[in-house]
Predicted model as a PDB file, atoms N, CA, C, CB and O in Angstrom, pLDDT in the B-factor column:
MODEL        1                                                                  
ATOM      1  N   MET A   1     101.249-112.103 -22.405  1.00 59.00           N  
ATOM      2  CA  MET A   1     101.444-113.501 -22.041  1.00 59.00           C  
ATOM      3  C   MET A   1     102.903-113.689 -21.607  1.00 59.00           C  
ATOM      4  CB  MET A   1     101.079-114.453 -23.235  1.00 59.00           C  
ATOM      5  O   MET A   1     103.820-113.284 -22.321  1.00 59.00           O  
ATOM      6  N   ALA A   2     103.107-114.274 -20.494  1.00 66.00           N  
ATOM      7  CA  ALA A   2     104.455-114.466 -19.965  1.00 66.00           C  
ATOM      8  C   ALA A   2     105.100-115.676 -20.623  1.00 66.00           C  
ATOM      9  CB  ALA A   2     104.426-114.636 -18.431  1.00 66.00           C  
ATOM     10  O   ALA A   2     104.477-116.723 -20.796  1.00 66.00           O  
ATOM     11  N   GLU A   3     106.359-115.503 -20.981  1.00 82.00           N  
ATOM     12  CA  GLU A   3     107.107-116.619 -21.562  1.00 82.00           C  
ATOM     13  C   GLU A   3     107.953-117.273 -20.480  1.00 82.00           C  
ATOM     14  CB  GLU A   3     108.000-116.141 -22.742  1.00 82.00           C  
ATOM     15  O   GLU A   3     108.547-116.602 -19.636  1.00 82.00           O  
ATOM     16  N   GLN A   4     107.991-118.589 -20.527  1.00 83.00           N  
ATOM     17  CA  GLN A   4     108.793-119.305 -19.555  1.00 83.00           C  
ATOM     18  C   GLN A   4     110.140-119.636 -20.176  1.00 83.00           C  
ATOM     19  CB  GLN A   4     108.074-120.586 -19.075  1.00 83.00           C  
ATOM     20  O   GLN A   4     110.200-120.045 -21.336  1.00 83.00           O  
ATOM     21  N   PRO A   5     111.208-119.468 -19.432  1.00 85.00           N  
ATOM     22  CA  PRO A   5     112.528-119.791 -19.990  1.00 85.00           C  
ATOM     23  C   PRO A   5     112.683-121.306 -20.154  1.00 85.00           C  
ATOM     24  CB  PRO A   5     113.655-119.232 -19.083  1.00 85.00           C  
ATOM     25  O   PRO A   5     112.204-122.087 -19.332  1.00 85.00           O  
ATOM     26  N   MET A   6     113.351-121.694 -21.217  1.00 85.00           N  
ATOM     27  CA  MET A   6     113.582-123.122 -21.482  1.00 85.00           C  
ATOM     28  C   MET A   6     114.776-123.586 -20.663  1.00 85.00           C  
ATOM     29  CB  MET A   6     113.822-123.386 -23.006  1.00 85.00           C  
ATOM     30  O   MET A   6     115.822-122.938 -20.662  1.00 85.00           O  
ATOM     31  N   SER A   7     114.627-124.682 -19.980  1.00 87.00           N  
ATOM     32  CA  SER A   7     115.750-125.249 -19.241  1.00 87.00           C  
ATOM     33  C   SER A   7     115.834-126.738 -19.534  1.00 87.00           C  
ATOM     34  CB  SER A   7     115.604-124.995 -17.716  1.00 87.00           C  
ATOM     35  O   SER A   7     114.850-127.469 -19.425  1.00 87.00           O  
ATOM     36  N   ILE A   8     117.022-127.165 -19.904  1.00 86.00           N  
ATOM     37  CA  ILE A   8     117.269-128.568 -20.203  1.00 86.00           C  
ATOM     38  C   ILE A   8     118.335-129.054 -19.237  1.00 86.00           C  
ATOM     39  CB  ILE A   8     117.706-128.777 -21.696  1.00 86.00           C  
ATOM     40  O   ILE A   8     119.412-128.468 -19.127  1.00 86.00           O  
ATOM     41  N   GLU A   9     118.019-130.124 -18.548  1.00 88.00           N  
ATOM     42  CA  GLU A   9     118.957-130.675 -17.580  1.00 88.00           C  
ATOM     43  C   GLU A   9     119.678-131.861 -18.217  1.00 88.00           C  
ATOM     44  CB  GLU A   9     118.228-131.100 -16.269  1.00 88.00           C  
ATOM     45  O   GLU A   9     119.049-132.856 -18.579  1.00 88.00           O  
ATOM     46  N   MET A  10     120.982-131.751 -18.348  1.00 87.00           N  
ATOM     47  CA  MET A  10     121.783-132.825 -18.941  1.00 87.00           C  
ATOM     48  C   MET A  10     122.176-133.812 -17.848  1.00 87.00           C  
ATOM     49  CB  MET A  10     123.051-132.257 -19.654  1.00 87.00           C  
ATOM     50  O   MET A  10     122.722-133.427 -16.814  1.00 87.00           O  
ATOM     51  N   VAL A  11     121.891-135.093 -18.093  1.00 85.00           N  
ATOM     52  CA  VAL A  11     122.225-136.141 -17.142  1.00 85.00           C  
ATOM     53  C   VAL A  11     123.170-137.110 -17.844  1.00 85.00           C  
ATOM     54  CB  VAL A  11     120.939-136.872 -16.610  1.00 85.00           C  
ATOM     55  O   VAL A  11     122.911-137.535 -18.970  1.00 85.00           O  
ATOM     56  N   GLU A  12     124.254-137.453 -17.180  1.00 86.00           N  
ATOM     57  CA  GLU A  12     125.221-138.378 -17.763  1.00 86.00           C  
ATOM     58  C   GLU A  12     124.614-139.785 -17.807  1.00 86.00           C  
ATOM     59  CB  GLU A  12     126.552-138.374 -16.950  1.00 86.00           C  
ATOM     60  O   GLU A  12     124.078-140.272 -16.812  1.00 86.00           O  
ATOM     61  N   VAL A  13     124.707-140.423 -18.968  1.00 82.00           N  
ATOM     62  CA  VAL A  13     124.194-141.780 -19.140  1.00 82.00           C  
ATOM     63  C   VAL A  13     125.397-142.713 -19.246  1.00 82.00           C  
ATOM     64  CB  VAL A  13     123.263-141.894 -20.411  1.00 82.00           C  
ATOM     65  O   VAL A  13     126.298-142.498 -20.056  1.00 82.00           O  
ATOM     66  N   LYS A  14     125.394-143.730 -18.429  1.00 85.00           N  
ATOM     67  CA  LYS A  14     126.500-144.682 -18.429  1.00 85.00           C  
ATOM     68  C   LYS A  14     126.072-145.955 -19.156  1.00 85.00           C  
ATOM     69  CB  LYS A  14     126.957-145.002 -16.978  1.00 85.00           C  
ATOM     70  O   LYS A  14     124.885-146.275 -19.214  1.00 85.00           O  
ATOM     71  N   ALA A  15     127.027-146.661 -19.696  1.00 87.00           N  
ATOM     72  CA  ALA A  15     126.750-147.873 -20.462  1.00 87.00           C  
ATOM     73  C   ALA A  15     126.033-148.922 -19.614  1.00 87.00           C  
ATOM     74  CB  ALA A  15     128.048-148.450 -21.018  1.00 87.00           C  
ATOM     75  O   ALA A  15     125.173-149.644 -20.117  1.00 87.00           O  
ATOM     76  N   GLU A  16     126.380-149.008 -18.345  1.00 86.00           N  
ATOM     77  CA  GLU A  16     125.761-150.017 -17.481  1.00 86.00           C  
ATOM     78  C   GLU A  16     124.261-149.772 -17.328  1.00 86.00           C  
ATOM     79  CB  GLU A  16     126.435-150.024 -16.102  1.00 86.00           C  
ATOM     80  O   GLU A  16     123.489-150.704 -17.099  1.00 86.00           O  
ATOM     81  N   ASP A  17     123.856-148.502 -17.456  1.00 81.00           N  
ATOM     82  CA  ASP A  17     122.445-148.163 -17.282  1.00 81.00           C  
ATOM     83  C   ASP A  17     121.574-148.660 -18.427  1.00 81.00           C  
ATOM     84  CB  ASP A  17     122.291-146.672 -17.146  1.00 81.00           C  
ATOM     85  O   ASP A  17     120.397-148.961 -18.227  1.00 81.00           O  
ATOM     86  N   ILE A  18     122.143-148.748 -19.623  1.00 90.00           N  
ATOM     87  CA  ILE A  18     121.315-149.084 -20.791  1.00 90.00           C  
ATOM     88  C   ILE A  18     121.618-150.455 -21.378  1.00 90.00           C  
ATOM     89  CB  ILE A  18     121.500-148.043 -21.858  1.00 90.00           C  
ATOM     90  O   ILE A  18     120.904-150.913 -22.270  1.00 90.00           O  
ATOM     91  N   MET A  19     122.671-151.122 -20.891  1.00 94.00           N  
ATOM     92  CA  MET A  19     123.053-152.408 -21.488  1.00 94.00           C  
ATOM     93  C   MET A  19     121.988-153.483 -21.298  1.00 94.00           C  
ATOM     94  CB  MET A  19     124.363-152.886 -20.893  1.00 94.00           C  
ATOM     95  O   MET A  19     121.781-154.290 -22.204  1.00 94.00           O  
ATOM     96  N   GLY A  20     121.315-153.523 -20.171  1.00 92.00           N  
ATOM     97  CA  GLY A  20     120.270-154.522 -19.947  1.00 92.00           C  
ATOM     98  C   GLY A  20     119.119-154.341 -20.918  1.00 92.00           C  
ATOM     99  O   GLY A  20     118.601-155.310 -21.473  1.00 92.00           O  
ATOM    100  N   GLU A  21     118.725-153.093 -21.120  1.00 92.00           N  
ATOM    101  CA  GLU A  21     117.636-152.814 -22.058  1.00 92.00           C  
ATOM    102  C   GLU A  21     118.046-153.161 -23.486  1.00 92.00           C  
ATOM    103  CB  GLU A  21     117.218-151.338 -21.971  1.00 92.00           C  
ATOM    104  O   GLU A  21     117.260-153.740 -24.237  1.00 92.00           O  
ATOM    105  N   ARG A  22     119.257-152.812 -23.857  1.00 94.00           N  
ATOM    106  CA  ARG A  22     119.734-153.121 -25.208  1.00 94.00           C  
ATOM    107  C   ARG A  22     119.844-154.626 -25.422  1.00 94.00           C  
ATOM    108  CB  ARG A  22     121.093-152.455 -25.461  1.00 94.00           C  
ATOM    109  O   ARG A  22     119.519-155.126 -26.499  1.00 94.00           O  
ATOM    110  N   ARG A  23     120.299-155.349 -24.401  1.00 95.00           N  
ATOM    111  CA  ARG A  23     120.445-156.805 -24.505  1.00 95.00           C  
ATOM    112  C   ARG A  23     119.079-157.462 -24.670  1.00 95.00           C  
ATOM    113  CB  ARG A  23     121.165-157.372 -23.260  1.00 95.00           C  
ATOM    114  O   ARG A  23     118.928-158.386 -25.470  1.00 95.00           O  
ATOM    115  N   ALA A  24     118.089-156.994 -23.923  1.00 95.00           N  
ATOM    116  CA  ALA A  24     116.740-157.551 -24.031  1.00 95.00           C  
ATOM    117  C   ALA A  24     116.153-157.266 -25.413  1.00 95.00           C  
ATOM    118  CB  ALA A  24     115.824-156.970 -22.930  1.00 95.00           C  
ATOM    119  O   ALA A  24     115.482-158.122 -25.988  1.00 95.00           O  
ATOM    120  N   MET A  25     116.400-156.072 -25.948  1.00 96.00           N  
ATOM    121  CA  MET A  25     115.902-155.735 -27.272  1.00 96.00           C  
ATOM    122  C   MET A  25     116.565-156.619 -28.333  1.00 96.00           C  
ATOM    123  CB  MET A  25     116.151-154.247 -27.576  1.00 96.00           C  
ATOM    124  O   MET A  25     115.895-157.090 -29.252  1.00 96.00           O  
ATOM    125  N   TYR A  26     117.869-156.843 -28.211  1.00 97.00           N  
ATOM    126  CA  TYR A  26     118.591-157.695 -29.160  1.00 97.00           C  
ATOM    127  C   TYR A  26     118.088-159.140 -29.089  1.00 97.00           C  
ATOM    128  CB  TYR A  26     120.109-157.646 -28.880  1.00 97.00           C  
ATOM    129  O   TYR A  26     117.884-159.781 -30.120  1.00 97.00           O  
ATOM    130  N   ASP A  27     117.890-159.648 -27.872  1.00 98.00           N  
ATOM    131  CA  ASP A  27     117.389-161.014 -27.717  1.00 98.00           C  
ATOM    132  C   ASP A  27     115.999-161.160 -28.328  1.00 98.00           C  
ATOM    133  CB  ASP A  27     117.356-161.407 -26.233  1.00 98.00           C  
ATOM    134  O   ASP A  27     115.711-162.168 -28.973  1.00 98.00           O  
ATOM    135  N   GLY A  28     115.146-160.176 -28.135  1.00 98.00           N  
ATOM    136  CA  GLY A  28     113.817-160.207 -28.744  1.00 98.00           C  
ATOM    137  C   GLY A  28     113.888-160.166 -30.256  1.00 98.00           C  
ATOM    138  O   GLY A  28     113.141-160.875 -30.931  1.00 98.00           O  
ATOM    139  N   PHE A  29     114.777-159.345 -30.798  1.00 98.00           N  
ATOM    140  CA  PHE A  29     114.958-159.273 -32.248  1.00 98.00           C  
ATOM    141  C   PHE A  29     115.430-160.608 -32.810  1.00 98.00           C  
ATOM    142  CB  PHE A  29     115.956-158.171 -32.607  1.00 98.00           C  
ATOM    143  O   PHE A  29     114.934-161.058 -33.843  1.00 98.00           O  
ATOM    144  N   MET A  30     116.385-161.241 -32.136  1.00 98.00           N  
ATOM    145  CA  MET A  30     116.895-162.530 -32.626  1.00 98.00           C  
ATOM    146  C   MET A  30     115.820-163.609 -32.564  1.00 98.00           C  
ATOM    147  CB  MET A  30     118.121-162.967 -31.811  1.00 98.00           C  
ATOM    148  O   MET A  30     115.724-164.435 -33.472  1.00 98.00           O  
ATOM    149  N   THR A  31     115.014-163.614 -31.507  1.00 98.00           N  
ATOM    150  CA  THR A  31     113.933-164.586 -31.394  1.00 98.00           C  
ATOM    151  C   THR A  31     112.910-164.376 -32.511  1.00 98.00           C  
ATOM    152  CB  THR A  31     113.253-164.481 -30.014  1.00 98.00           C  
ATOM    153  O   THR A  31     112.475-165.339 -33.143  1.00 98.00           O  
ATOM    154  N   ALA A  32     112.527-163.127 -32.755  1.00 98.00           N  
ATOM    155  CA  ALA A  32     111.570-162.831 -33.818  1.00 98.00           C  
ATOM    156  C   ALA A  32     112.143-163.200 -35.181  1.00 98.00           C  
ATOM    157  CB  ALA A  32     111.181-161.348 -33.793  1.00 98.00           C  
ATOM    158  O   ALA A  32     111.411-163.682 -36.045  1.00 98.00           O  
ATOM    159  N   SER A  33     113.436-162.983 -35.385  1.00 98.00           N  
ATOM    160  CA  SER A  33     114.069-163.328 -36.659  1.00 98.00           C  
ATOM    161  C   SER A  33     114.038-164.841 -36.888  1.00 98.00           C  
ATOM    162  CB  SER A  33     115.522-162.814 -36.695  1.00 98.00           C  
ATOM    163  O   SER A  33     113.723-165.305 -37.983  1.00 98.00           O  
ATOM    164  N   LYS A  34     114.366-165.597 -35.850  1.00 98.00           N  
ATOM    165  CA  LYS A  34     114.345-167.057 -35.973  1.00 98.00           C  
ATOM    166  C   LYS A  34     112.943-167.560 -36.302  1.00 98.00           C  
ATOM    167  CB  LYS A  34     114.846-167.710 -34.679  1.00 98.00           C  
ATOM    168  O   LYS A  34     112.778-168.408 -37.179  1.00 98.00           O  
ATOM    169  N   TRP A  35     111.928-167.037 -35.598  1.00 98.00           N  
ATOM    170  CA  TRP A  35     110.551-167.460 -35.865  1.00 98.00           C  
ATOM    171  C   TRP A  35     110.119-167.050 -37.273  1.00 98.00           C  
ATOM    172  CB  TRP A  35     109.591-166.859 -34.819  1.00 98.00           C  
ATOM    173  O   TRP A  35     109.430-167.812 -37.952  1.00 98.00           O  
ATOM    174  N   GLY A  36     110.508-165.879 -37.710  1.00 98.00           N  
ATOM    175  CA  GLY A  36     110.151-165.407 -39.041  1.00 98.00           C  
ATOM    176  C   GLY A  36     110.786-166.246 -40.129  1.00 98.00           C  
ATOM    177  O   GLY A  36     110.132-166.580 -41.117  1.00 98.00           O  
ATOM    178  N   ILE A  37     112.050-166.588 -39.962  1.00 98.00           N  
ATOM    179  CA  ILE A  37     112.733-167.439 -40.936  1.00 98.00           C  
ATOM    180  C   ILE A  37     112.114-168.824 -40.946  1.00 98.00           C  
ATOM    181  CB  ILE A  37     114.238-167.529 -40.627  1.00 98.00           C  
ATOM    182  O   ILE A  37     111.901-169.397 -42.015  1.00 98.00           O  
ATOM    183  N   GLY A  38     111.821-169.371 -39.777  1.00 98.00           N  
ATOM    184  CA  GLY A  38     111.187-170.689 -39.692  1.00 98.00           C  
ATOM    185  C   GLY A  38     109.818-170.704 -40.352  1.00 98.00           C  
ATOM    186  O   GLY A  38     109.493-171.648 -41.072  1.00 98.00           O  
ATOM    187  N   ALA A  39     109.014-169.680 -40.123  1.00 98.00           N  
ATOM    188  CA  ALA A  39     107.686-169.607 -40.723  1.00 98.00           C  
ATOM    189  C   ALA A  39     107.781-169.498 -42.243  1.00 98.00           C  
ATOM    190  CB  ALA A  39     106.906-168.414 -40.154  1.00 98.00           C  
ATOM    191  O   ALA A  39     106.975-170.088 -42.962  1.00 98.00           O  
ATOM    192  N   THR A  40     108.763-168.746 -42.730  1.00 98.00           N  
ATOM    193  CA  THR A  40     108.954-168.621 -44.174  1.00 98.00           C  
ATOM    194  C   THR A  40     109.346-169.955 -44.800  1.00 98.00           C  
ATOM    195  CB  THR A  40     110.018-167.569 -44.480  1.00 98.00           C  
ATOM    196  O   THR A  40     108.842-170.316 -45.863  1.00 98.00           O  
ATOM    197  N   VAL A  41     110.234-170.679 -44.151  1.00 98.00           N  
ATOM    198  CA  VAL A  41     110.653-171.991 -44.659  1.00 98.00           C  
ATOM    199  C   VAL A  41     109.469-172.949 -44.688  1.00 98.00           C  
ATOM    200  CB  VAL A  41     111.792-172.576 -43.793  1.00 98.00           C  
ATOM    201  O   VAL A  41     109.265-173.657 -45.674  1.00 98.00           O  
ATOM    202  N   VAL A  42     108.689-172.973 -43.610  1.00 98.00           N  
ATOM    203  CA  VAL A  42     107.515-173.853 -43.560  1.00 98.00           C  
ATOM    204  C   VAL A  42     106.529-173.491 -44.663  1.00 98.00           C  
ATOM    205  CB  VAL A  42     106.827-173.766 -42.183  1.00 98.00           C  
ATOM    206  O   VAL A  42     105.986-174.379 -45.321  1.00 98.00           O  
ATOM    207  N   LEU A  43     106.294-172.217 -44.872  1.00 98.00           N  
ATOM    208  CA  LEU A  43     105.370-171.775 -45.921  1.00 98.00           C  
ATOM    209  C   LEU A  43     105.871-172.166 -47.295  1.00 98.00           C  
ATOM    210  CB  LEU A  43     105.168-170.268 -45.856  1.00 98.00           C  
ATOM    211  O   LEU A  43     105.088-172.637 -48.119  1.00 98.00           O  
ATOM    212  N   LEU A  44     107.156-171.985 -47.566  1.00 98.00           N  
ATOM    213  CA  LEU A  44     107.703-172.348 -48.873  1.00 98.00           C  
ATOM    214  C   LEU A  44     107.652-173.852 -49.109  1.00 98.00           C  
ATOM    215  CB  LEU A  44     109.137-171.855 -48.997  1.00 98.00           C  
ATOM    216  O   LEU A  44     107.354-174.287 -50.221  1.00 98.00           O  
ATOM    217  N   VAL A  45     107.933-174.647 -48.093  1.00 98.00           N  
ATOM    218  CA  VAL A  45     107.857-176.109 -48.226  1.00 98.00           C  
ATOM    219  C   VAL A  45     106.411-176.539 -48.473  1.00 98.00           C  
ATOM    220  CB  VAL A  45     108.419-176.808 -46.956  1.00 98.00           C  
ATOM    221  O   VAL A  45     106.160-177.407 -49.310  1.00 98.00           O  
ATOM    222  N   ALA A  46     105.459-175.939 -47.752  1.00 97.00           N  
ATOM    223  CA  ALA A  46     104.051-176.274 -47.954  1.00 97.00           C  
ATOM    224  C   ALA A  46     103.608-175.894 -49.362  1.00 97.00           C  
ATOM    225  CB  ALA A  46     103.172-175.566 -46.909  1.00 97.00           C  
ATOM    226  O   ALA A  46     102.885-176.660 -50.000  1.00 97.00           O  
ATOM    227  N   LEU A  47     104.016-174.749 -49.856  1.00 97.00           N  
ATOM    228  CA  LEU A  47     103.670-174.361 -51.225  1.00 97.00           C  
ATOM    229  C   LEU A  47     104.268-175.329 -52.239  1.00 97.00           C  
ATOM    230  CB  LEU A  47     104.150-172.937 -51.514  1.00 97.00           C  
ATOM    231  O   LEU A  47     103.613-175.678 -53.221  1.00 97.00           O  
ATOM    232  N   TYR A  48     105.487-175.757 -52.013  1.00 97.00           N  
ATOM    233  CA  TYR A  48     106.126-176.700 -52.917  1.00 97.00           C  
ATOM    234  C   TYR A  48     105.402-178.045 -52.906  1.00 97.00           C  
ATOM    235  CB  TYR A  48     107.595-176.886 -52.536  1.00 97.00           C  
ATOM    236  O   TYR A  48     105.188-178.635 -53.965  1.00 97.00           O  
ATOM    237  N   LEU A  49     105.023-178.534 -51.730  1.00 97.00           N  
ATOM    238  CA  LEU A  49     104.375-179.834 -51.632  1.00 97.00           C  
ATOM    239  C   LEU A  49     102.964-179.826 -52.231  1.00 97.00           C  
ATOM    240  CB  LEU A  49     104.317-180.269 -50.180  1.00 97.00           C  
ATOM    241  O   LEU A  49     102.569-180.794 -52.880  1.00 97.00           O  
ATOM    242  N   PHE A  50     102.204-178.749 -52.021  1.00 96.00           N  
ATOM    243  CA  PHE A  50     100.822-178.733 -52.473  1.00 96.00           C  
ATOM    244  C   PHE A  50     100.633-178.197 -53.890  1.00 96.00           C  
ATOM    245  CB  PHE A  50     100.012-177.923 -51.534  1.00 96.00           C  
ATOM    246  O   PHE A  50      99.661-178.555 -54.556  1.00 96.00           O  
ATOM    247  N   PHE A  51     101.539-177.351 -54.358  1.00 93.00           N  
ATOM    248  CA  PHE A  51     101.354-176.747 -55.665  1.00 93.00           C  
ATOM    249  C   PHE A  51     102.504-177.037 -56.620  1.00 93.00           C  
ATOM    250  CB  PHE A  51     101.185-175.268 -55.519  1.00 93.00           C  
ATOM    251  O   PHE A  51     102.486-176.579 -57.762  1.00 93.00           O  
ATOM    252  N   GLY A  52     103.504-177.794 -56.168  1.00 78.00           N  
ATOM    253  CA  GLY A  52     104.687-178.009 -56.992  1.00 78.00           C  
ATOM    254  C   GLY A  52     104.647-179.250 -57.812  1.00 78.00           C  
ATOM    255  O   GLY A  52     105.593-179.535 -58.547  1.00 78.00           O  
TER     256      GLY A  52                                                      
ENDMDL                                                                          
END                                                                             
């Protein structure tokens, strides 16, 4: 069985190439965090009003 040589091509990655993707990921995380905190507050207030 013939073995193929491994070749890895290194490509330089610049900050400008990934900043848009990172910014979108951060914005999505912050939006999800805000909704999660809001939902938790609403749930705790509802529990307090109905069972407190």
